[in-house]
C-alpha positions as CSV (number, residue, x, y, z in Angstrom):
1,X,91.3,121.7,114.6
2,X,88.0,122.6,116.2
3,X,86.9,120.1,119.3
4,X,84.4,117.7,118.6
5,X,80.8,119.2,119.4
6,X,79.4,117.6,122.7
7,X,75.9,118.0,121.4
8,X,75.7,117.5,117.9
9,X,72.9,118.2,115.6
10,X,73.0,115.4,114.1
11,X,75.0,112.5,114.2
12,X,76.0,108.6,112.8
13,X,76.4,105.6,115.6
14,X,79.4,103.1,113.6
15,X,78.2,99.8,114.9
16,X,82.0,98.1,114.8
17,X,80.6,94.9,116.4
18,X,78.4,94.9,113.6
19,X,81.1,95.3,111.1
20,X,83.2,92.1,112.6
21,X,80.0,90.4,112.2
22,X,79.6,91.1,109.1
23,X,83.4,90.5,108.0
24,X,83.0,87.0,109.7
25,X,79.7,86.1,107.3
26,X,81.5,87.2,104.5
27,X,84.7,85.8,104.8
28,X,82.7,82.0,105.4
29,X,81.6,82.7,101.6
30,X,84.6,83.1,100.2
31,X,85.7,79.6,98.5
32,X,88.4,77.9,99.8
33,X,91.9,79.0,98.2
34,X,91.2,82.4,97.9
35,X,92.1,85.5,99.1
36,X,89.8,88.6,100.3
37,X,90.6,92.2,100.1
38,X,88.7,94.6,102.7
39,X,87.7,97.5,100.4
40,X,88.1,100.5,103.0
41,X,87.6,103.4,100.2
42,X,85.9,106.5,101.0
43,X,87.3,106.5,104.5
44,X,85.7,102.9,104.8
45,X,82.2,104.0,103.7
46,X,82.0,106.8,105.6
47,X,82.8,104.8,109.0
48,X,86.1,106.0,109.9
49,X,89.4,104.3,108.3
50,X,91.1,104.3,111.8
51,X,88.4,102.5,114.0
52,X,88.0,100.1,110.6
53,X,91.0,98.7,110.1
54,X,91.7,96.8,113.4
55,X,88.6,95.1,113.1
56,X,90.1,94.3,109.7
57,X,92.9,93.3,111.3
58,X,91.4,90.9,114.5
59,X,90.0,88.9,111.6
60,X,93.0,88.0,109.8
61,X,92.2,89.7,106.7
62,X,96.0,90.5,104.5
63,X,94.6,93.0,101.8
64,X,93.0,96.3,102.0
65,X,91.7,98.1,98.7
66,X,91.8,102.0,99.2
67,X,91.8,104.9,96.1
68,X,93.2,108.0,97.8
69,X,96.7,108.7,99.1
70,X,94.7,110.2,102.5
71,X,93.4,106.5,102.8
72,X,96.4,104.7,102.0
73,X,98.4,106.6,104.9
74,X,95.4,105.9,107.4
75,X,95.3,102.7,106.7
76,X,99.3,102.4,107.5
77,X,98.9,104.9,110.3
78,X,96.0,102.7,111.9
79,X,98.9,99.4,112.0
80,X,98.2,97.9,109.0
81,X,101.5,96.3,107.3
82,X,99.7,93.8,104.4
83,X,98.9,94.3,101.3
84,X,97.5,97.6,100.2
85,X,96.2,98.2,96.6
86,X,94.9,101.2,95.2
87,X,91.7,100.1,93.0
88,X,91.8,103.1,90.5
89,X,94.3,104.3,88.3
90,X,96.5,107.2,89.6
91,X,98.4,110.2,88.7
92,X,102.0,110.6,88.6
93,X,102.1,113.0,91.5
94,X,99.6,110.6,93.8
95,X,101.7,107.2,92.9
96,X,105.5,109.1,94.0
97,X,103.2,110.8,97.2
98,X,102.0,107.5,97.9
99,X,105.5,105.5,98.2
100,X,106.3,105.7,102.0
101,X,103.0,103.8,102.3
102,X,103.9,101.3,99.6
103,X,100.8,101.5,97.3
104,X,100.2,98.5,95.2
105,X,99.3,100.7,91.9
106,X,97.0,100.0,89.2
107,X,98.6,100.1,85.6
108,X,96.9,100.3,82.3
109,X,99.2,103.0,80.1
110,X,102.8,102.9,79.1
111,X,102.9,106.5,80.3
112,X,102.4,105.7,83.8
113,X,104.4,102.2,83.5
114,X,107.5,104.6,82.9
115,X,106.6,106.8,86.0
116,X,106.5,103.3,87.9
117,X,109.6,102.1,86.4
118,X,111.2,105.0,87.2
119,X,110.7,104.3,90.7
120,X,111.8,101.0,90.8
121,X,115.3,101.6,89.4
122,X,115.5,104.5,92.2
123,X,115.0,101.8,94.7
124,X,112.0,103.9,96.1
125,X,109.3,101.3,94.8
126,X,109.6,98.0,95.6
127,X,105.6,96.6,95.6
128,X,104.2,94.5,93.3
129,X,102.0,96.3,90.7
130,X,98.5,95.5,89.3
131,X,97.7,95.4,85.8
132,X,94.2,96.9,84.9
133,X,92.5,95.2,82.0
134,X,88.9,96.4,81.0
135,X,88.0,93.3,79.4
136,X,84.8,95.1,77.7
137,X,83.9,96.0,81.3
138,X,83.3,99.4,83.0
139,X,85.6,101.4,80.1
140,X,87.0,104.0,82.6
141,X,90.7,103.2,83.1
142,X,91.3,99.3,82.4
143,X,93.4,98.6,79.5
144,X,90.9,97.2,76.4
145,X,93.4,94.9,74.7
146,X,90.8,93.7,72.4
147,X,92.2,96.0,70.0
148,X,95.7,95.9,68.1
149,X,96.7,99.4,69.8
150,X,95.7,98.0,73.2
151,X,97.6,94.8,72.7
152,X,100.7,96.7,71.6
153,X,100.2,99.2,75.2
154,X,100.1,96.1,76.9
155,X,103.2,94.1,75.5
156,X,104.8,97.4,76.2
157,X,104.0,97.6,79.7
158,X,105.1,94.0,80.4
159,X,108.4,94.8,78.8
160,X,109.0,97.5,81.3
161,X,107.8,96.3,84.3
162,X,108.0,92.7,83.6
163,X,107.7,90.3,87.0
164,X,107.2,93.1,89.0
165,X,103.4,92.6,87.9
166,X,101.9,91.0,90.8
167,X,98.0,91.0,89.7
168,X,96.2,90.9,87.2
169,X,92.7,93.0,87.6
170,X,89.2,93.9,86.1
171,X,85.8,95.2,87.3
172,X,83.0,93.4,86.3
173,X,79.9,96.2,85.3
174,X,77.0,93.7,85.9
175,X,76.4,90.9,88.3
176,X,73.1,89.2,86.2
177,X,73.9,85.7,86.0
178,X,74.4,85.7,82.3
179,X,76.5,89.0,82.3
180,X,78.9,87.7,84.7
181,X,79.5,84.5,83.0
182,X,80.0,86.4,79.6
183,X,82.4,88.9,81.7
184,X,84.4,86.4,82.9
185,X,84.8,84.5,80.0
186,X,85.8,87.5,78.3
187,X,88.2,88.1,81.4
188,X,90.0,85.2,81.4
189,X,90.5,84.8,77.7
190,X,92.1,88.6,78.2
191,X,94.6,87.0,81.2
192,X,95.4,83.8,78.9
193,X,96.7,86.5,76.2
194,X,98.6,88.2,78.8
195,X,100.3,85.1,79.9
196,X,100.7,83.7,76.4
197,X,102.9,87.0,75.6
198,X,104.8,87.6,78.7
199,X,107.4,86.0,80.7
200,X,105.0,85.9,84.1
201,X,103.9,82.7,85.5
202,X,100.4,82.0,86.5
203,X,101.3,80.6,89.9
204,X,102.7,84.1,91.1
205,X,99.9,86.7,90.0
206,X,96.8,87.3,92.0
207,X,94.2,87.4,89.0
208,X,91.3,88.9,90.7
209,X,87.8,90.4,89.7
210,X,85.4,89.8,92.5
211,X,83.3,92.3,94.4
212,X,80.6,91.7,97.2
213,X,78.2,91.4,94.4
214,X,80.3,88.6,92.9
215,X,80.8,86.7,96.2
216,X,77.0,86.7,96.9
217,X,76.3,85.5,93.6
218,X,75.2,82.1,92.6
219,X,77.4,82.4,89.6
220,X,80.8,81.0,89.7
221,X,84.0,82.7,88.8
222,X,87.7,82.3,88.2
223,X,89.5,84.9,90.7
224,X,92.2,84.6,93.0
225,X,90.7,87.3,95.3
226,X,87.3,88.8,96.6
227,X,87.6,92.6,96.3
228,X,84.5,93.6,98.8
229,X,83.1,96.4,100.6
230,X,79.4,97.0,100.6
231,X,79.0,93.4,102.2
232,X,80.9,94.2,105.3
233,X,79.0,97.8,105.6
234,X,75.8,95.3,105.7
235,X,74.7,97.1,102.4
236,X,73.4,93.5,100.9
237,X,71.6,90.3,102.0
238,X,70.2,90.8,105.5
239,X,68.5,87.5,104.7
240,X,72.2,85.8,105.7
241,X,72.8,88.0,108.7
242,X,74.5,90.8,107.4
243,X,73.6,93.9,109.2
244,X,73.6,97.5,108.4
245,X,76.4,99.1,110.5
246,X,75.5,103.1,110.4
247,X,72.6,104.9,112.0
248,X,72.3,108.6,111.4
249,X,70.0,110.4,114.2
250,X,69.0,114.3,115.0
251,X,67.0,115.9,117.4
252,X,63.7,117.4,118.0
253,X,64.6,121.1,118.4
254,X,61.1,123.0,118.6
255,X,57.3,121.5,118.7
256,X,54.3,123.9,117.2
257,X,50.9,123.8,117.0
258,X,50.0,125.2,113.8
259,X,46.6,125.9,111.7
260,X,45.0,124.9,108.5
261,X,46.4,126.4,105.4
262,X,49.7,127.3,107.0
263,X,52.5,127.0,104.7
264,X,55.2,125.2,105.3
265,X,59.3,125.8,104.2
266,X,61.0,127.6,101.2
267,X,58.6,128.9,98.3
268,X,55.1,127.7,100.1
269,X,56.2,124.4,98.7
270,X,53.6,122.7,101.1
271,X,50.5,123.6,102.7
272,X,48.9,122.1,105.9
273,X,44.9,120.6,105.1
274,X,44.4,120.5,108.6
275,X,45.4,121.8,112.2
276,X,49.0,120.4,112.9
277,X,51.6,119.7,115.3
278,X,55.0,120.0,113.9
279,X,58.4,119.3,114.8
280,X,61.3,120.9,113.3
281,X,64.4,118.6,113.6
282,X,68.0,119.5,113.6
283,X,69.4,118.1,110.4
284,X,69.5,119.7,106.8
285,X,71.0,119.4,103.4
286,X,74.5,120.3,105.2
287,X,74.3,117.3,106.8
288,X,73.5,114.9,104.3
289,X,69.9,115.2,104.1
290,X,69.6,115.4,100.5
291,X,67.5,118.5,99.1
292,X,65.6,117.0,96.4
293,X,64.4,114.3,98.9
294,X,60.5,112.3,97.2
295,X,57.6,114.0,98.3
296,X,56.4,110.6,100.4
297,X,59.6,111.1,103.3
298,X,59.7,109.6,106.5
299,X,61.9,109.7,109.7
300,X,61.7,108.3,112.8
301,X,60.3,109.3,116.1
302,X,59.6,107.3,118.9
303,X,60.0,104.0,116.4
304,X,57.2,105.8,114.6
305,X,57.0,106.6,111.0
306,X,56.5,110.5,110.6
307,X,56.0,112.5,107.0
308,X,58.3,115.3,106.4
309,X,56.6,118.6,105.1
310,X,58.0,121.6,102.4
311,X,61.8,121.8,101.5
312,X,64.6,120.7,103.1
313,X,66.1,123.7,104.7
314,X,70.4,123.6,104.9
315,X,69.9,122.7,108.6
316,X,66.7,121.8,109.4
317,X,62.9,119.4,108.0
318,X,59.7,120.0,109.1
319,X,57.8,116.7,110.4
320,X,54.3,116.0,111.3
321,X,54.0,114.5,114.5
322,X,50.5,114.8,115.4
323,X,49.7,111.3,115.3
324,X,52.6,110.6,117.7
325,X,52.0,110.6,121.3
326,X,54.4,112.3,123.8
327,X,57.3,113.7,121.0
328,X,58.7,116.0,123.6
329,X,62.1,118.8,122.6
330,X,65.2,116.8,122.8
331,X,64.0,113.8,121.2
332,X,65.8,111.5,119.5
333,X,64.6,111.4,115.6
334,X,66.2,108.6,113.4
335,X,67.0,109.4,110.0
336,X,68.4,105.3,109.3
337,X,68.3,102.8,111.8
338,X,68.8,104.0,115.5
339,X,68.5,102.5,118.9
340,X,64.3,102.0,118.9
341,X,64.2,99.9,115.5
342,X,64.1,100.7,112.1
343,X,60.7,101.4,110.4
344,X,63.2,103.4,107.7
345,X,64.1,100.6,106.1
346,X,66.9,100.3,103.4
347,X,64.7,99.8,100.7
348,X,62.7,102.8,101.4
349,X,65.6,105.1,102.5
350,X,67.4,104.7,99.1
351,X,63.9,105.4,97.4
352,X,63.6,108.8,99.2
353,X,67.0,109.8,98.9
354,X,67.0,108.7,95.2
355,X,70.4,107.0,95.6
356,X,72.2,103.4,96.6
357,X,72.6,103.3,100.4
358,X,76.7,103.5,99.7
359,X,76.0,106.6,98.6
360,X,74.1,107.4,101.7
361,X,76.5,105.9,104.1
362,X,79.9,107.7,102.7
363,X,78.0,111.1,102.6
364,X,76.5,110.6,106.3
365,X,79.7,109.5,107.6
366,X,81.9,112.4,106.3
367,X,79.4,115.0,107.5
368,X,78.6,114.3,110.8
369,X,80.6,113.1,113.7
370,X,80.8,109.7,114.5
371,X,80.1,107.6,117.5
372,X,81.7,104.5,118.0
373,X,80.0,101.1,119.5
374,X,82.0,98.1,120.2
């Protein structure tokens, strides 16, 4: 393994104290009697599972959601011994390989039910399982029991797995108030059908469909547990005190003066309208600074927004720093967040990269060295 770079070109700062604060705020929003599942998929949204798990444990969270086997193993290695749910369908190979980590799997097909039953009868699978229903929702891996064929499949799953079904789940595709009410009503009807057509007991099954967006919605839904990821990382509701938890920064590696008419970057995509002072910055699309960035893209130097010019290179961008006094070689450049404030807001960074902050976090956090603040 390559040793960590003591002087990286670009890097992420992860604020564990903010994750802890965001988690505490989120837990305060959970209605009494409901459970909370901390979603740590995508390596804790790019923040690093090994460091985030202890933060989650310190506040008494007893359920974690993941998607991959690597994430499941990392959660267990970090010392978590509670419920560990895979929040998507898994292949037979994944299911078998995850048995030592005691993953609670989703099941939505008789074929997977047979695989799970095989491991139950061999004594290798001792966890509860979750029946995943579509309920007119995401149409990706949930069983749709609005059809006769779907109901037949559901009966086959229930007959095979019996009381190993410890959860019934769905994922709402929209959190607009009326959409949420409609999705909740349909999901509850499908849940009722499952109980009416099985020996499952309602008081022993966790029925869950809530997400971060559902938790902060004014629309009340029927769920025994909220599965929340985005809210932990400060992506939602800053007005409630939630704060972003990841900074992305780089450095000024060159300062040069160029005359009017000079072309910038590949394909001469931009030209200077006057004499300008330009900074070359040590970040590019290799580090998650998207190549197809919008034309009005800015970064922050000395807590002032400066425009990015020309096309993004693999390892470098160019910014116009003419209007900023005192810029020096080695100065820190904030792409998002940073110690000097945040003139590049979440709204702006999402607009200029053409995506959501969750996407950017997971990309940045897994492409760049991570440094942790507690």
